[in-house]
N, C-alpha and C positions, 0 to 999 in steps of 0.2 A: 240261652241254655244252657246248663251245667259241664265242663265235661271231664271226664278220663281220657289220659292216654294211653297210647295201644304199645308205649314202647316198642316201635314197630320202624325205622329209617321214615319220614316222606306219607308218611302214610296219615297220620294228621292235620296236615296241610290239604289233603285233597276229603278227607270229613270234616274243613273245616273249623279244627279244634282237636277233633278227640270223640270217642264217640260217648253220645250225651248218657249223662246217668242217669238210671233208674231206667232203659229203655230194654227191649228185647231183639232180640237182632236175631239171625238165621244166615250165620256163616255156611256159604251154599257151591258146590261148584263138583269135577268130576269124579273119581279115585287117584287118588294121587296127584293130585291141585296144590297140596303144601295147609288143608283147611290145620289141621290135628296141630300143625307148625306153628301154625300165624294167632291159631287161638291158645295158644301151652307160650308161646313169648309173651302175650295181653297181657295172659296169666303172672306169670310166676315176675313182668317186668310191678304190674302193681300191686298184689297179694303182700301184709306185716299178717302179724300174727292179732292187731287191731279193729283189722280193715279182712276178712277172709277171702279166702275162694273156693267155690266145691267147684270139684269137677264131678259129676258121676260120668263117667261107661257105661256101652250098652254090649250089644251084642259083640256086636265090631266093632269095638274097638277093647278090645279090656284090659283091668287096669294095671293089667301085671308089666303087659305090648307098651302103650303108650309113657310109661310110669322109664322104660329102655333105652325104648326114643329120643325124649325127652333129651335124659343123659348126655344126648354125645355133640345138644349143643350149651352155647357159651352161657349164656339170659338163664339156665336148668342152676337153680341151688337145692340142695344135699338138703342144708339145716332148713328151708324152710315149707318140706317133705310132715305135713302131718301137724302143722304148726301153723304156717301162713294159710301152704295148700295145702285143703284136706282133698283128697280117691276116694270115694267109694262106687261100688259094683253093683248096678244092676242087673248085670244080663246074667246069673242062674234064674231070678226070681222072673223074666222077661220069657225064656224060654220054657218054663212049667208054665207059667198064665198067656196071659193079653195087656197088647199093648197099654189100653184103659187100667186096669190093673201098676202100671211105671210110670205112668204120669201121678199114679193118686202116692204111689211110693218117693218123687223127685216131690213131690207137694211135702212129704214128710220129713223129708231128706230136706231140703230147705229152714222147712219151722225149726228142724234139730237144729241144723250151724251159723242160719244167720249171717246169711254171703252177704257179703257187700259185692262180688263180684260170680255169674256162678253159671259154667260148662257144660252144655249135657255133647253128649261122643258115641255114638252118634245117635242125633232129636231120627232120624231116617231108620233106623233099627223098630223106635216105637213104631208109628204108625205101621212099615209093616208087621210087625209079628198083633196086628192088631183085630180083633174080631165081627169086626161092627164100629162104622166109619160115622153111627149118627152117637156111639155111647164115645167114642175117641173125640168128639166134639165135643163130649159133653162133659170127660174129661179135660179139655184139654181148655175147655171157659173156667174152671176150677181150677186150672192149675193160676189162668194170668189171675186170675184174682187173686190172687193166696202174693202172687209177685206181684200188684197193684198194691198193698198194704205193706211192700217191705219195701227198706233204700239196698235195691238192689239193679244189678245189671244182667242184665246173663243175657249167653252167648248157645244160639242150638244153632250143634251142624249134623251138614246133612250133606248124602247126595241123592242135590236133586232137578233133575236135566228142566227143562227151559219149558216146556208146555203143565209140569206139575206146578209151577210157579206160579199159575193162577185157577188152580183148583186142586187141592192141597190143605187140609180144614185149618195147618199149623200159619198159613199165612194173611192166615184174620190177628193171631195173637202176637204180627211180630210187628216193629215202629219202622224197620230194615233191613234192609239185605244188600250183603257183599259178596257177588259173585266170588270163581276164584275158577279160573281157567288152565286148561294147560295141553297147545296143542302145536304139531310137529311141522316145522318145516325147513325142505332139507335136511340137512347132516342137523339139525337147533332145536330143540320146547324152545313152545316161546310161549312162559308164562305172564297170564295177566289177571289182571287182581279189577273187575267195575262196579263200582258201588250201582243197585238198579231200584234203591228207595232210602231215604230215612228223614222218616215224617219229623213236621217243623225243623227245616232244619235247608241249609243249603248247604251244597256239597260240587268237588270237580269231578263232574262227569265225562264217561268215553274209556277207554279202557285205560289201563295205566299197569308195560311190563312192572316183572319185580324178577328178583335170584334170590333160591336157597342157597345161603355157607351155613356154612359151623357156626356165626355169629345170626340165624336166624336168615326170619328175611325181609330183602329190600327194595321197598317197593322205584319206580323211580316216576313221580310224576309224568304224563302226559306232557311235553310243553305247548303252550296255549301263547298266540297273544293277550294280546287286555282290550276291553270291549271293547273300551275307546280310545285314539292313541294320544300317548305322551302327546302332552300342550312343548314343542319348542319352535324356535327364530330355526330355518331351513339356515347353514351356514354359504356367506360366497365367496368365502376359505377353501384359494385349488389345494392342492395336497400331491406336489408332485416326483411321477413318479419314480423318479431320479433316470431313468434309459433316456440316453439321445434319442430325439425325435420324434417317440412316444409325447411325451408332452405337448407337444412341436401338438400332432398332430390335434389332445383335448385339446388346443388353447390354452395352459396354462399346467395340467394333473387335472386329476378328481373336484370333484365339488371334496369335499370336509363332510362325511355322514353318513356317503351317498356307496353303494355295493356295487359292481363291479364285475360278468359274465367277464372270462375272459374262457373261453369256446377255443378250438378247434379238433382239427389231426392228430396222429400218436404222431409222440415225438417231435414236431409245430415250431413248443421252445415255448408253452405253456407252464412251466413247472416251472424250468429256469424266468422265466419273465415274471412270474412272482412271487421268485424269492430273491428279485433287486427291490423289488419296489420297497417288501416287508425290507430287507438289511441295508437297501438307502433312507430309508427312512428309518431305523437306527444309532444309522453314521448320523442323524440331522439331530439325535438325541428325541425322536420320537419312539418308545416302547414300540414292542411287539406279538403279535404268538403266533407262532405256523403252526396247523395243523394240518396232517397227514395221516395217507392208510395205507400208499402201494410203497412206498420211501421211508427207509427210519430215521434219526437223527444222525444215524451216523453215518448214510450214504447220505443225507443233503447236506452237512457239516459240509465233505468231502470238493461234491458240486461245489461249495460256496468255496474253499478252500479254492481250486482250480478258478477263480471268476479275483480271487486277492482277496474272498474276505475274511476276518479270523472268528465264526461263529461263537467259540468257543468266550472270547476276549469279551464281547457282547452280552454270552448270557452271565458271564460274572459280574458283568458289569448294572446285570437286572435290565436289560433293554430287551431280550432277546428267551425267550421263551420256543418250544419246541419242543409239542408235543405229537404225539403218532397212538396213532391204535393201530389194529389188527384188522382188514375188511369183515376178517372172516367170523368174528367172534360182534360182528357192531351191534349195536341194538342203540337205537338211535335218541330214548331217552335216561339211556344210561351215561349214552355221548354229550347229550346236551346238558347237564348235569358241570360233568368235566371241563365241559369246555366252558362253563357261567369263570365259573373256574378257577382255572387256569388262566385267563383274560381278565378277570380284578386283578391275584395276583401280582399277574406284572401292570396293571394298571394300563390294560393298552389302550395305542390312536390305533393301531393297524395291526391288520384281520387278515390271515391268509389258511385257506383252506382249500386242500390239498388233492380227494377229490370231493366234488359233490354225489357225484354220479355213482361213489361207489356206499351213500345215504342213500341208494336207494335196496342197495342188496339186506340193510339193518334194518329192515320197511318191505322188506315183503309181505308180514303176514296184514301187513294191511293199503293196498289197493290208493288211497289218497291222502297214504299219514309220509309220504315224503312229499310233496307238492304242503299239505299244510307245514311238517316239520323246515321243511328249506325258508317257509313267507314266514312263518311264525319269528326265527333266524336274526334272516336279515331286519326283519322290525321291533329283533331287541340290540342289533346291532348299533338300528338309522335312532332308535331313543336316546344312545349312553355319545349318537355325535363317532362315531366309528368306523374307519370307510377300508375295508372288507374289499377283498381279490376272491372270489370265485370259482378251481379250475373243471369247466366241464370239458368230454372225451365227446365230439359230435363224429358222422360218417355220413352224408348226404343235409347239407341243410337247410337245399332252397331246392321249392318241389314239392314237397315232405314237410318245408318249414324246421326251423326252427325249434325245441318243444321242448316241454322236460311234466313227464308219466303226463305228453296230451292235453297240455298250457301247455301258452304262451309264458315267452321268457319276461316279456315288460309287465307282467304283475308281480318278479321279484325279480331282478338286477334293474338299477336305474342307470349302471352304463355297459353297452355288451363288446365288447375289440377278439375281431375275430381272425383266427393267426392258422393261415392254413398254405400247405407246398400246393405250387404252379409249377408247369413245364413249361421254359420259355429256352427258347431251342431245341441241344440235344443236350438240356441238365431239367432237376429237379429245383425251385430257389420256394423259398420263405415270401410270404405276402402276407401285409397285413393292411387290415381295416379298423375302423373305428366307426359300428352296426349305428347305435345310440349311445347317444348320450342326453339324456332327460334335466329339463331346463337351463340345459349348457347350451353353447354348440361346441362344435365339429369344425375340425372337416369329414372327410367324402370319400377320398385320397386312396387307389390297393396304392398298395408302397411294401417295395423288399421290404425282409427281416433280415440281419445278418447275426450270425449269434457267433463267435469267435471265444479265441479263451484271452486274447492280450486286453481288448476291446468291450468284452459285455456284450448280451442285445443291445443291438441301437436298431435303428428304423433307415434305411437307402434313399434311390431314389423310386421316381414314380415305374413300377413295369411291368413290361410287354406282356400283350396278353393275357391283360389282367382279368378279361370277359369273363376267365374260365373260371370262375374264384367261386362266381356263382350260380354255377352250371349246378346238376344234380351230378 
């Protein structure tokens, strides 16, 4: 099926190549969801004097206002107005007559201008002023017959609710439905795009978040794993953490290409442990990426400096990339595109994410999104032979069980390392143990975990009273 590009970043990928040429699609959504911006971006990207775009406005989107608002975006090109992009306003006629006559007028304008791309905004307004559903259907079929004889791709814009998707007569003539939504969650609005239907074509299903800026709409496709896992040979190579005593507990280190979850109490040493894993690897010539949310690169560089690491020099050598995102504005799918970019830029062999708990805030609009995202992320690392450390802050781990959003860690991480505070006589000490290491032997001991600026983190001897580590 021949396609036309949308000029909306990542939308062509979701549509499996772009809009099917000469099809009729409905762009639906609540008021303010971005429908008009989306179609305007498509129009100005495609329209040329040879392949004109005809934009027909109705009572809800007067022509003057539509053009005025479009001027605020970088994709708008004033030189195209009247030559490549032709505007026609049928609003006054609709207010005097009815929707059936409006549809006949649309057909007349299409025959007059012979566009390659047609937009009717808002098509729902024509439906709302129609006097008879039977006559509206007849007018719709006449319009569909006209469009079928022409090389024209049509976008019908309207504020259709979910219940109307199966009842209104417009649905009988469309080949595809793209739905936009805008949902407030906490302090943020989550804008999503979803393809409801695309006749004769595959597409990436599900909700895809998007952002509106002065450049228009940018979509962030839902990050998914391939339907079948990539074929690779599991490595038996050990990746040493470089932390004294920890590699001994792991019987030589983590297996190459596996993911370890470093879980534990607040302040128990998860960040220091993961940072040493990354920077010790960089010293060995293995590039790494550090992805953080709570502590920015300046803070992390200072922490590393306290332990004798020169992060700035390692960055200049292309061995380390420190990537920070505020958890307040985090969108997990947008963030994934950035993770892929920084990991591929440095050619990372080790990755640290501190912490995956912050992903939960970026996935609050979808209850299952957190688990699905982390699972897909781990599989992406595994397919590329990247060894990753994910930190996660937990409270009561045993009794209620170590879980992520109600699902076991064993579904996500290959290795689980637990760091907790334990009382020992009159002191509070750190304890470390390896809970699991899939496909590998490991020590089951609970050992003391010591962190000083002079020696860095290191594993000490068996710690008395270790049974308290396993209590709720």
